[in-house]
Each structure stands twice: as structure tokens, then as C-alpha cells.
C-alpha positions in Angstrom: 24.7 -10.1 -6.7 27.6 -9.7 -4.5 26.7 -7.7 -0.8 29.4 -6.2 1.2 31.1 -8.5 3.6 31.7 -7.6 6.9 33.3 -9.3 9.7 33.8 -9.6 13.6 37.0 -10.7 14.6 37.9 -10.8 18.8 40.8 -11.9 20.0 41.0 -13.1 22.9 43.9 -14.1 25.6 43.4 -15.7 28.3 46.1 -14.4 31.1 46.7 -15.0 34.8 44.2 -13.8 36.9 41.4 -13.2 34.4 42.7 -9.7 34.1 42.7 -8.8 30.3 46.0 -7.0 29.0 46.1 -4.6 25.5 45.9 -7.3 23.6 42.1 -8.3 24.0 40.2 -6.2 21.5 37.9 -6.4 19.1 38.1 -5.7 15.6 35.4 -4.9 12.7 36.3 -5.3 9.2 34.8 -3.7 6.4 35.8 -4.3 2.9 39.2 -6.0 3.9 40.4 -2.9 6.2 39.8 -2.3 10.5 37.4 0.4 10.5 37.1 0.0 14.0 39.2 -1.4 17.0 38.2 -1.1 20.8 40.0 -3.1 23.9 37.3 -5.2 25.5 37.6 -3.6 28.8 35.8 -0.8 27.2 33.4 -2.8 25.6 29.7 -3.5 27.2 27.9 -5.6 24.9 27.7 -7.0 21.3 24.8 -6.5 18.5 24.9 -8.6 15.1 21.5 -6.9 14.4 22.2 -4.7 11.3 25.5 -6.7 10.8 25.3 -7.5 7.1 22.9 -4.5 6.4 23.4 -2.6 3.7 21.8 0.6 2.2 19.3 -0.2 -0.8 20.8 2.4 -2.9 24.3 1.2 -2.0 23.3 -2.3 -3.2 22.0 -1.0 -6.4 25.5 0.9 -7.6 26.8 -2.3 -7.4 24.6 -3.3 -10.5 26.0 -2.4 -13.3 22.8 -2.9 -15.5 21.4 0.2 -14.0 24.1 2.9 -14.0 22.4 5.3 -15.4 19.0 4.9 -13.5 21.5 5.0 -10.1 23.3 7.9 -11.4 19.9 10.0 -11.4 18.9 8.7 -8.1 22.7 10.3 -7.0 21.9 13.5 -8.4 18.2 14.0 -7.5 19.5 13.2 -3.3 17.0 10.9 -3.3 19.7 8.2 -3.0 20.9 9.3 -0.1 18.1 9.8 1.8 16.5 6.1 1.0 20.5 5.4 2.5 19.8 7.6 5.2 16.5 6.8 6.3 16.0 4.6 9.6 15.3 1.3 8.7 13.1 0.7 12.0 11.4 2.0 15.0 14.1 2.2 17.9 11.2 3.3 20.1 9.3 0.7 18.9 8.8 -1.7 21.9 6.6 -5.3 21.2 6.4 -5.4 24.8 4.2 -2.3 25.7 0.9 -3.2 24.8 -0.3 -5.7 27.6 -4.1 -5.6 26.1 -6.0 -9.7 26.0 -5.9 -10.8 22.5 -8.9 -11.7 21.1 -9.8 -14.4 18.2 -10.0 -14.1 14.2 -9.9 -17.6 13.2 -6.4 -17.4 14.9 -5.9 -15.6 18.2 -4.4 -12.0 17.5 -0.7 -11.7 17.2 1.2 -8.5 18.5 3.7 -7.0 15.8 7.2 -8.0 17.0 8.7 -4.3 15.1 8.3 -1.2 13.4 9.8 -1.7 10.1 10.5 0.8 7.4 12.4 0.9 3.7 11.9 1.7 0.5 11.1 -0.1 -3.0 12.5 0.8 -6.2 11.2 0.3 -9.7 14.1 1.4 -12.6 14.4 1.0 -16.1 18.2 -0.4 -17.0 20.4 1.1 -18.8 19.6 -1.2 -22.0 16.3 -0.5 -21.2 16.5 2.9 -21.3 18.9 3.1 -24.7 16.3 1.3 -26.5 12.9 3.8 -25.8 12.2 5.9 -28.8 9.0 6.9 -27.9 9.8 10.0 -26.4 10.3 13.0 -29.2 12.8 14.2 -27.1 15.4 11.7 -27.0 14.3 10.1 -30.4 17.6 8.1 -30.5 16.9 6.4 -27.0 18.4 7.6 -23.1 21.9 7.6 -22.8 23.2 9.7 -20.6 22.0 12.0 -17.7 21.1 14.9 -19.8 18.6 12.4 -22.0 17.3 11.5 -19.2 16.4 14.9 -17.8 14.9 15.7 -21.9 12.5 12.8 -21.1 11.7 14.5 -17.8 11.3 17.7 -19.2 9.0 16.8 -21.9 6.5 14.7 -19.7 6.8 16.3 -16.7 6.5 20.3 -17.4 2.6 20.2 -19.1 1.4 18.1 -16.1 3.4 20.7 -13.8 2.2 24.1 -16.0 5.7 24.6 -16.8 6.4 25.4 -13.2 10.1 23.8 -13.1 11.6 25.8 -16.0 13.6 27.5 -14.1 15.6 25.3 -11.7 18.2 23.9 -12.1 19.1 22.3 -8.3 18.3 18.8 -9.2 17.5 18.1 -5.4 14.9 20.7 -5.6 11.6 19.0 -5.5 9.9 20.2 -8.6 12.9 19.3 -10.9 11.8 17.7 -13.5 14.2 15.3 -13.4 13.6 14.9 -9.1 10.3 14.2 -10.0 10.8 11.5 -12.8 12.7 9.4 -10.1 10.8 10.2 -7.0 7.8 8.3 -9.7 9.9 5.3 -9.6 9.8 5.4 -5.8 8.0 3.7 -3.0 8.3 4.3 1.1 7.6 0.8 1.8 9.3 -2.9 1.6 7.7 -4.5 -1.2 8.6 -8.1 -3.4 7.2 -8.3 -7.0 4.3 -10.2 -5.9 3.4 -7.9 -3.4 2.7 -4.8 -6.3 -0.8 -6.8 -6.7 0.0 -10.6 -7.8 -0.3 -11.8 -3.4 -4.1 -9.7 -2.6 -5.7 -11.4 -5.5 -7.3 -13.4 -3.5 -9.9 -16.6 -3.9 -12.3 -14.0 -2.7 -12.5 -12.2 -6.5 -13.6 -13.4 -9.2 -11.3 -14.4 -11.9 -13.4 -13.2 -14.7 -13.0 -9.6 -13.3 -9.5 -7.3 -13.5 -8.0 -6.1 -10.3 -7.0 -2.7 -9.5 -4.2 -1.2 -7.2 -3.4 2.1 -6.1 -0.2 3.3 -4.4 1.4 6.4 -3.8 5.4 6.8 -5.0 7.2 9.3 -3.5 6.5 11.5 -6.6 4.2 13.9 -4.1 0.2 14.1 -5.3 0.9 11.3 -7.6 -0.4 8.1 -8.2 0.2 4.4 -9.7 -2.3 2.1 -10.8 -1.5 -1.7 -11.1 -3.9 -3.9 -12.7 -3.9 -7.9 -12.9 -5.2 -8.1 -16.3 -6.9 -11.5 -16.1 -7.1 -11.9 -20.2 -3.0 -10.8 -20.5 -0.4 -13.2 -21.3 2.4 -11.0 -21.8 5.9 -12.4 -19.2 5.5 -11.0 -15.9 2.2 -9.4 -16.4 1.0 -11.7 -13.0 3.2 -9.1 -11.1 0.4 -6.3 -12.9 0.4 -4.2 -15.4 1.6 -0.9 -14.7 -0.3 2.4 -15.7 -2.1 1.1 -18.7 -4.6 3.0 -19.0 -6.7 0.6 -20.2 -4.2 -1.0 -23.1 -1.8 -3.7 -22.0 0.6 -2.5 -24.9 1.0 1.3 -23.1 1.5 -1.1 -19.6 5.1 -0.6 -18.1 5.9 -4.2 -17.0 8.2 -6.1 -14.6 11.1 -7.8 -16.1 13.3 -10.9 -15.1 15.1 -8.9 -12.6 12.9 -8.6 -9.8 13.4 -8.4 -5.6 17.0 -7.5 -5.3 19.5 -7.7 -3.7 17.9 -11.4 -2.2 19.5 -13.3 0.2 18.1 -10.4 2.8 21.5 -8.4 2.9 19.4 -5.0 1.8 16.8 -4.9 4.7 15.3 -1.6 3.8 13.6 -3.3 0.9 14.0 -4.0 -3.2 14.9 -2.8 -6.3 12.8 -4.4 -9.4 13.8 -3.7 -13.1 10.7 -2.4 -15.8 10.6 -2.4 -19.4 10.0 1.3 -19.1 10.7 4.1 -17.8 7.0 4.8 -15.5 5.4 8.3 -16.7 3.0 10.2 -14.7 1.3 12.4 -17.6 -1.9 14.3 -18.7 -2.9 11.1 -20.2 -2.6 9.4 -16.8 -4.1 11.8 -14.9 -7.4 12.0 -17.2 -7.6 7.9 -17.3 -7.2 7.9 -13.3 -9.8 10.3 -13.3 -12.5 9.0 -15.2 -12.9 5.8 -13.8 -14.0 4.3 -10.7 -11.3 4.1 -7.7 -11.9 1.3 -5.9 -9.7 1.7 -2.8 -8.8 -1.6 -0.5 -7.8 0.1 2.9 -5.1 -1.6 3.7 -3.0 0.1 0.5 -3.0 3.4 2.1 -0.7 2.5 4.4 3.1 1.3 4.2 3.5 0.0 7.5 1.4 -3.1 6.6 4.0 -3.8 3.8 6.7 -2.8 5.4 6.0 -5.2 8.2 5.4 -8.3 5.8 1.9 -8.2 7.3 -0.7 -7.6 3.6 0.2 -10.1 1.3 2.0 -12.8 3.2 -1.6 -15.4 3.0 -2.5 -14.9 -0.8 -4.8 -18.4 -0.4 -6.3 -16.3 2.4 -6.7 -19.8 4.5 -8.5 -19.5 7.3 -8.1 -20.9 10.9 -4.0 -21.9 10.3 -1.4 -20.8 13.1 1.4 -19.5 10.3 -0.2 -19.0 8.1 -3.6 -16.8 8.9 -3.1 -13.1 10.7 -4.4 -10.9 12.5 -2.5 -8.4 13.7 -3.1 -5.9 17.1 -2.0 -3.3 16.2 -0.9 0.0 18.7 -3.1 3.1 18.4 0.0 4.9 17.3 1.7 1.8 14.8 0.5 3.6 11.8 1.1 6.6 11.0 -1.8 8.3 9.2 -4.5 6.1 11.4 -5.4 8.6 14.7 -7.6 6.7 16.8 -9.0 8.2 20.2 -7.4 6.5 22.6 -9.6 3.5 23.6 -10.1 2.4 19.9 -9.0 -1.0 19.6 -7.3 -1.6 16.2 -6.6 -5.1 14.2 -5.4 -6.0 10.8 -7.2 -8.6 9.8 -4.8 -10.2 7.3 -6.2 -12.1 3.8 -8.9 -15.2 5.0 -11.5 -16.9 4.1 -13.6 -16.6 7.1 -14.8 -12.9 5.8 -16.6 -11.6 3.1 -13.4 -8.7 2.1 -12.9 -7.2 -1.3 -9.1 -8.5 -1.4 -10.1 -10.8 2.6 -8.7 -8.4 4.5 -9.8 -5.5 6.9 -9.3 -2.6 9.5 -11.2 -3.7 12.3 -12.3 -1.0 15.7 -13.7 -2.0 18.5 -14.8 -0.2 21.2 -16.5 3.9 20.7 -14.5 3.8 18.4 -13.0 7.9 16.7 -10.8 6.6 13.6 -9.2 8.9 11.2 -7.3 7.7 8.3 -5.6 9.3 5.3 -6.7 9.0 2.0 -3.8 7.9 -1.2 -3.7 11.1 -3.3 -7.0 11.1 -5.1 -6.8 13.2 -9.0 -9.1 16.5 -9.3 -13.2 15.7 -10.1 -16.4 15.5 -8.9 -16.8 12.0 -6.7 -19.4 10.0 -5.5 -17.5 8.6 -2.1 -18.2 5.7 -0.5 -17.3 3.1 1.8 -17.6 -0.9 2.4 -20.2 -1.3 5.3 -21.2 -4.8 6.5 -24.4 -4.2 8.7 -24.7 -5.8 12.0 -26.2 -4.1 15.3 -22.8 -3.6 16.9 -21.7 -0.8 15.1 -23.5 1.8 16.5 -24.3 5.9 15.2 -21.7 7.7 13.8 -20.9 11.3 12.6 -18.4 11.7 9.8 -16.2 13.9 8.4 -14.2 14.9 4.6 -10.5 16.8 5.4 -11.9 17.6 8.6 -15.8 19.2 7.3 -18.8 16.8 8.8 -20.5 15.6 6.7 -24.6 15.4 6.9 -26.1 14.6 10.0 -25.8 11.3 12.0 -25.8 7.6 10.5 -27.2 5.0 12.2 -24.8 2.2 11.2 -25.9 -0.5 13.3 -29.4 -1.0 11.2 -29.3 -3.9 9.4 -29.8 -4.5 5.5 -32.6 -5.7 5.7 -34.2 -2.6 7.6 -37.3 -0.3 6.2 -34.8 2.6 6.5 -32.6 1.0 4.4 -34.5 -2.0 2.2 -32.4 -4.0 0.6 -33.9 -7.0 -1.0 -32.2 -10.1 -2.2 -31.7 -10.0 -6.5 -34.7 -12.0 -7.6 -36.4 -12.6 -5.5 -39.0 -9.6 -6.7 -41.1 -10.5 -9.9 -41.0 -7.2 -10.7 -37.4 -6.6 -10.4 -36.0 -9.6 -11.6 -32.1 -8.1 -10.9 -32.7 -6.0 -8.2 -32.0 -2.5 -9.9 -35.4 -0.9 -9.0 -34.1 -2.1 -5.4 -31.0 -0.5 -6.4 -32.9 2.5 -6.9 -34.5 2.2 -3.8 -31.2 1.6 -2.0 -29.4 5.0 -3.3 -32.4 7.2 -2.0 -31.8 6.1 1.2 -27.9 6.3 1.0 -26.6 3.2 0.3 -25.6 0.7 -2.9 -25.5 -2.8 -2.3 -22.2 -4.6 -2.7 -20.1 -5.2 -5.5 -20.6 -8.9 -7.7 -17.2 -9.0 -7.9 -16.3 -11.8 -5.2 -17.3 -13.6 -2.3 -16.9 -15.3 0.9 -15.3 -18.4 -0.3 -14.7 -19.9 3.3 -18.7 -19.4 3.6 -18.1 -19.3 7.5 -19.6 -16.7 10.1 -23.3 -16.7 8.2 -21.7 -15.6 4.4 -23.4 -17.7 2.1 -24.1 -15.9 -0.7 -22.6 -16.5 -3.9 -21.6 -13.1 -4.0 -21.7 -10.0 -2.0 -24.1 -8.4 -4.5 -26.6 -10.9 -2.8 -25.6 -10.6 0.4 -27.6 -8.5 2.7 -23.8 -8.8 5.2 -22.5 -6.4 2.3 -23.4 -3.2 1.6 -21.9 0.2 0.4 -22.3 3.5 2.2 -23.1 7.1 0.4 -20.8 9.2 2.0 -21.4 12.3 0.0 -20.6 13.3 -3.5 -17.0 15.9 -3.2 -15.4 18.0 -5.7 -11.8 18.1 -5.2 -9.7 20.7 -6.9 -6.1 19.1 -6.4 -4.1 16.2 -6.9 -3.8 15.1 -2.9 -4.5 12.6 -0.1 -8.0 13.4 2.0 -8.5 12.2 5.5 -12.2 10.5 6.4 -13.2 10.7 10.2 -15.7 8.6 11.4 -16.8 9.0 15.2 -19.2 6.6 16.9 -21.4 9.1 19.2 -23.9 6.4 20.2 -23.7 2.8 20.5 -26.7 0.3 20.5 -24.6 -2.6 22.3 -21.6 -3.3 24.9 -19.2 -4.8 22.8 -19.7 -1.4 19.4 -17.5 -2.1 15.9 -16.4 -1.2 12.6 -14.9 -3.0 9.6 -13.2 -0.9 7.0 -12.7 -2.5 3.9 -12.4 -0.3 1.0 -13.0 3.1 -0.5 -14.5 3.8 -3.7 -14.5 7.7 -5.7 -16.6 7.4 -8.7 -16.5 10.2 -10.6 -20.3 11.6 -11.2 -20.3 11.5 -15.0 -20.1 6.9 -14.0 -23.5 7.0 -12.0 -25.4 6.1 -14.7 -23.6 3.7 -16.4 -21.3 1.9 -13.2 -21.4 -1.4 -13.7 -22.6 -3.9 -10.7 -19.4 -5.3 -10.4 
């Protein structure tokens, strides 16, 4: 695909005494025409930082394979919204942070920018024409009217017909607007960053991996599944909204990571095999399964600034491959920190016993509030990953601003009698550790999952999997009934430290329907 070309032509004529004449000018050419001209005497400096920047949807507009989807982007207002969004926080100063750097197998690094961007999943005109699964469009989708009929058919039931009389495409409740918004994400993601690059060697290949992400459609969720047994083309990039059945999944197709060459600095668009739909069946599926969500998946900044997923083999201790980012307290919009809390994002690394090898790591007398992804309505047991050390401190927890229970001493080690962890298989009367599981639950804990491990065996992480590790637990925060499909907040406030170096590691959260608690596996 050809990007639009920008040219800067500078005419310099040396004259006597070095004085500029009216001929000494700067010309900016765009599309073969002069769009800017200025005398050199009126120019302070030149910058070529964005000289090749083409807004994402403007680049997509030139790709005739997606003319119908682009038309819908345009009429719903999402094209202008994405094109006009800033691509970088111009107030961010990478030199402003003077704190000393620490080591996490490699020395921390500071982010050099705070970039923003978008990713679009788009079915092609050909794919839409061949799509006959919607009863409202039995002959396929050939026009904007057809696309609106499809959107109305599926979305009016999900949203209880709340937009039946809305005719303004730019109204966010309009069914076509919702349909398009569900295909767009406020983060820059190459195709491999949907799930492929998160399948680090920590995760055993006999277990499927799941990723969740929030699209621009509010109060919704997209599920990405890495089905280890699936051999469909491009399935390594993930099955979208499969609902447990690969035949129902939307797949990536051959047109990926467009535009290439870095010309559209605000993101990518990828071709998909069918329209991506937010349906009642999907909501029912999501609300009936355990949602294990990697903490890093909540925050677009980690994706758009190429922090998350940039070390898929999780190499440890190698500069240029292993990364740990010391983040300013206001770097991530949906994390609120007290002024004396230090935040590091440790990327995937063989040294750590983490779900996808990465974690958010806080130091100091921490007070952390984060916003989750949207969670479907239902009654859930909510849990957080917990790696017990003497440095964790006593904490209070709050969900949606409401304190949950009394203080919890996170500095207790797993074998402390107040927790009572035993290595599965060490008790002849409890070979599988299930009786011990029941005991831990009465104390508010679970063992770690059996589906991942620390394959690098650093720092004393020598267990064959996290369930067998005394360094890996899950803390039950509480049971909650959520009546709306929306995000929630979790606050963890350290109120007493047992060490001069207080630390908190956050790896993942789990939302488990209470109906599954009796049958949930150990993975």
C-alpha cells in the first residue's frame, strides 16, 4: 500500500553579506501541490518528527478492499474521532523523572514517550458480501443499509431496543455506531499483540490461553483465545469470540498490520474473517466462565508504547530484549497512586513466576487504585494473584470505593499457620492437596494455578508449576454481585509495613461465577 508522500523543498540562495532575500523560502509540498510557503527569515526551526504521518483511517480510506467498512466508519463519526485523536502526549518529558533506577535482571529504563493510537478489525467488502449468517441480510451485505440491518438485528436485543428510534449515525447508541465501535480499540496492536506474543514459555502448552480487551464500544468485551489444538489458518493470532467453539470464532485473515512501514503512526488495521459481534449469546458465555485477566491488559499505554509483548520468549537478563519500565505516577490514566508509590512495569521475563511472565510492581508505602476491564453482570468471587513475601505489608482493600473487610496481612508467608499452605502430595492423607485447598479457602486463599510456572527458576522459583509453589497464592477479595456490564475499581492501601522496603506485585485478577466454585479446575 502506498502512503501519501510529503515533501519539503528548501531553496537557499547565497547573496552578498549573507542577507536573505525574498527568494530564500521554505516550500511544503503535499499531493504534488504547494500547501505551505514561508520566508526563511520567518522560520525558527525545522521538525520532521511527523513528516510521514498519515492518520490511520485516512490510510484505510485508500484501501479499496474495505470501502464499505470505511464508509460506516465515516458516517458514524469514528473515522474523524480516530484521525483527530492525538498520537502523543506532547507534555510528557522523559527527562523529568530523576529517580534512581533499579534492577530486575536488567536495569530499569524510562519510557521515551507517551504515545496513543488505535487498532481496527475490519471485514473486507468481499467478506461482507459473502456473509449470509444474519437473517436480516440473507443475501449478504452489499451496502451501508445492509450493514445497518445487520447491526440492528444483533444489537437491538443486547440493548433492549433502546435505539430503535435513533436515526443519527453519530449517536453512540445507534446500532450501527455500536457495531463499528466494537471493531475498534484505543491501543496500537500488531496482530501478534492480540494474544500470540503473550504466550510466553511460562504457560504450559496443554492449556489454552485467554486474553480480554475493551473495544471503543462501552460496556463490552472481546475475548481472544489461543486454542492450542486449533489448526485453522492464522489461529496463532487468536480466535475472536469463539464461545468455546472454533467454528463460531472470527479469525484474522491474510491482510494484517496495515499500513506497514510506520506511515500510520497511530495504529493498524487488520482484516478479519467475519463481522465481530457483541451478542446476547456472547454475554451469556462470558458471564458463565472464569475470567482470568492479566493486569497489563487493562492499560492501553503498555500496548501503544510497545512495552507489553515485546519479549515473547521472556528472555531474562539480556539488555535490549528484557525490559522493566519505571513509570511516572501519571503515565497510566487508569492507575491512581499516592505520591510516594513507585511503579514499575516488568515485562515478560523468565525470572518471575507470573501468569504471562509480566507484572506491575509497586514499592514504598503504596496506595494503588486501578480500573479493571468491563465485567459482565453476575455474582462473582473476585481474586487477585498474590506472591507472599515479608515485604508486602498489611493492607485494606476497596472495590468500587467500598472497603472490603478488615486489614489483610499480605506479608504472611504461605506456610504460616494463619494460611496453612501445604505442598500437594506431601501429606499422605491428602495426596492431591484437595483437603488443604478447602482449608486455604476458609482462610481466604487459593493455591496458584497449575497452568504456568517460572521456567527460568530464578530467585528460588523452583516448583514444577504455580500450584506447587509456596511463592504463589490467590487472595480472595470477596463475593460481589454486579448488575451492569461495566469496569470496576480495586484499591489496595498499605496501612502497616513490616519492612523498610514495602512492595506489592500485581499479576492478574480473576472473576469467577459462584456457580463454578464447586467444579472449577486447578488450572
